[in-house]
C-alpha positions in Angstrom: -11.3 10.5 -29.1 -13.9 11.8 -26.5 -13.2 15.0 -24.6 -14.6 16.1 -21.3 -17.3 17.9 -23.3 -18.5 14.5 -24.5 -19.1 13.2 -20.9 -22.9 13.3 -21.2 -22.8 11.1 -24.3 -20.5 8.4 -23.0 -21.8 5.0 -21.8 -22.6 4.8 -18.1 -21.1 2.1 -15.9 -23.1 0.8 -12.9 -20.0 -0.7 -11.3 -16.3 0.1 -11.1 -13.7 -2.6 -10.8 -10.6 -2.0 -8.7 -8.4 -2.1 -11.8 -10.5 0.3 -13.9 -8.6 3.5 -14.6 -9.5 7.0 -13.5 -7.7 10.0 -15.1 -6.2 12.7 -12.8 -4.1 15.7 -13.4 -0.8 15.3 -11.5 0.7 18.7 -10.8 4.0 17.1 -9.5 4.9 15.9 -13.0 7.4 17.9 -15.0 7.0 18.6 -18.7 4.5 17.1 -21.2 1.0 16.1 -20.1 0.2 16.0 -16.5 -2.7 13.5 -17.0 -2.2 10.1 -15.5 -4.2 6.9 -15.1 -4.9 5.8 -11.5 -6.5 2.5 -10.5 -10.1 3.2 -9.3 -9.4 1.3 -6.1 -6.9 3.9 -5.0 -9.4 6.8 -5.3 -12.5 4.8 -4.5 -11.1 3.4 -1.3 -9.2 6.6 -0.3 -5.6 5.4 -0.8 -2.7 7.4 -2.3 -0.1 4.6 -2.9 -0.1 0.9 -3.9 2.5 -1.8 -4.3 2.2 -5.3 -5.6 4.6 -7.8 -4.0 4.7 -11.3 -5.5 6.2 -14.4 -3.8 9.3 -14.1 -6.1 10.0 -10.5 -5.3 13.8 -10.1 -5.4 14.1 -9.2 -1.7 11.8 -11.9 -0.6 13.4 -14.6 -2.8 16.9 -13.7 -1.6 16.1 -14.3 2.1 17.4 -17.7 2.8 17.7 -17.5 6.6 15.7 -20.0 8.5 12.8 -18.3 10.4 14.2 -14.9 9.3 12.0 -12.0 8.5 12.5 -9.9 5.4 11.7 -6.1 5.7 11.1 -4.2 2.5 11.1 -0.4 2.4 8.3 0.7 0.1 8.6 4.5 0.2 10.4 7.1 2.2 8.0 9.2 4.3 8.6 12.9 4.0 8.7 15.0 7.2 5.3 16.4 8.1 3.2 13.7 6.6 0.2 11.8 7.7 -0.9 8.2 7.2 -4.6 7.7 7.7 -5.0 4.0 6.7 -3.3 1.0 5.3 -4.7 -2.2 3.7 -3.4 -5.7 2.8 -5.1 -7.6 0.0 -3.9 -11.1 -0.6 -5.0 -11.6 -4.2 -3.3 -15.0 -4.5 -2.7 -17.2 -1.5 1.0 -17.7 -0.7 2.1 -21.3 -1.0 5.2 -23.4 -0.3 5.5 -22.7 3.5 3.5 -24.0 6.4 3.2 -20.5 7.7 3.9 -17.1 6.1 2.8 -13.8 7.7 3.3 -10.1 6.9 3.0 -6.9 8.8 3.1 -3.2 7.9 4.4 -0.1 9.6 7.1 2.4 9.5 10.9 2.2 10.2 10.5 2.8 14.0 7.4 0.7 14.4 7.2 -2.1 11.8 3.8 -3.3 12.8 2.3 0.1 13.5 -0.3 -0.1 10.6 -1.1 -3.8 10.3 -0.3 -6.5 12.8 0.9 -9.9 11.7 -1.4 -11.3 9.1 -1.4 -14.8 7.5 -0.8 -14.7 3.7 -1.9 -18.4 3.2 -5.4 -17.4 2.1 -7.1 -14.7 0.1 -8.0 -11.9 2.5 -8.3 -8.2 2.8 -7.5 -6.3 6.0 -7.5 -2.6 6.9 -5.8 -1.0 9.9 -5.6 -4.2 11.8 -4.5 -3.7 15.4 -1.5 -1.6 14.5 0.0 0.7 17.2 -0.2 3.8 15.1 -3.5 3.4 13.3 -5.8 0.6 14.5 -9.2 2.2 13.9 -10.8 4.4 11.3 -10.3 8.1 12.1 -6.9 7.6 13.7 -4.0 9.4 12.1 -0.2 8.7 12.3 1.4 12.1 12.1 5.0 12.0 11.1 6.5 15.3 12.3 10.1 16.4 11.6 11.3 12.8 12.0 14.1 11.5 9.7 14.8 8.1 8.3 11.1 6.9 8.2 10.0 4.5 5.5 6.8 2.6 5.0 8.0 -1.0 5.6 6.3 -4.3 4.9 7.8 -7.3 6.6 7.5 -10.9 5.4 7.7 -13.5 8.3 8.1 -17.2 7.5 7.2 -17.7 11.2 8.9 -20.3 13.3 8.7 -23.6 11.4 12.3 -23.9 10.4 11.5 -22.6 6.9 12.8 -19.7 4.8 11.1 -17.4 2.3 12.9 -19.1 -0.6 10.4 -22.0 -0.2 7.5 -19.8 -1.5 6.0 -21.1 -4.8 3.0 -18.8 -5.2 1.4 -15.7 -3.8 0.6 -12.0 -4.2 0.2 -9.3 -1.7 -1.1 -5.8 -2.6 -0.3 -3.1 0.0 -2.3 0.1 -0.1 -1.5 3.2 2.0 -3.1 6.6 2.4 0.0 8.8 2.9 -0.1 12.6 2.3 2.3 15.4 2.9 0.8 18.3 4.8 2.3 20.6 2.2 0.0 19.1 -0.4 -3.0 20.7 1.5 -1.6 24.2 1.2 -4.0 26.3 -1.0 -6.0 23.2 -1.9 -9.0 25.4 -2.5 -9.3 29.2 -2.7 -9.1 30.9 0.6 -12.3 32.2 2.1 
């Protein structure tokens, strides 16, 4: 098995796929090895978290209300955190409804990161017209606020349909979310 000392002898790759793995040392892990695999897309595109939501996700599939949205909490945001960007990637178009949208934000502003986006075609969108981060370089600073989650909302729109009609589809949600405390002593003090 190669070690880091063998790096110069390893084959070189001219391209990295989003699902290639990069190894990192995760200091938050307890016990055993702290080495973890991370998808290259997270590091290469500057994200810290990713979720895959399929059309048959339990919370989506249980929503049988006509024209009723389904909000899914992805992660609790710690106080004193920052969100710098968010991305939707529809890897498989959603099917079974005449309209199906999603938006992303946090508990107190559910479309603050990505405004309503159709899931009926393969697409990728970053920071699309959200109230909190709608351009590169903007930061959503979450201060000492409680009860804040990153929330994705599925919207069957207004065609008299419900989310149980979905027959296909996959949405990947990526977010750059960092606690300010993680920056403490990130490098030696000068």
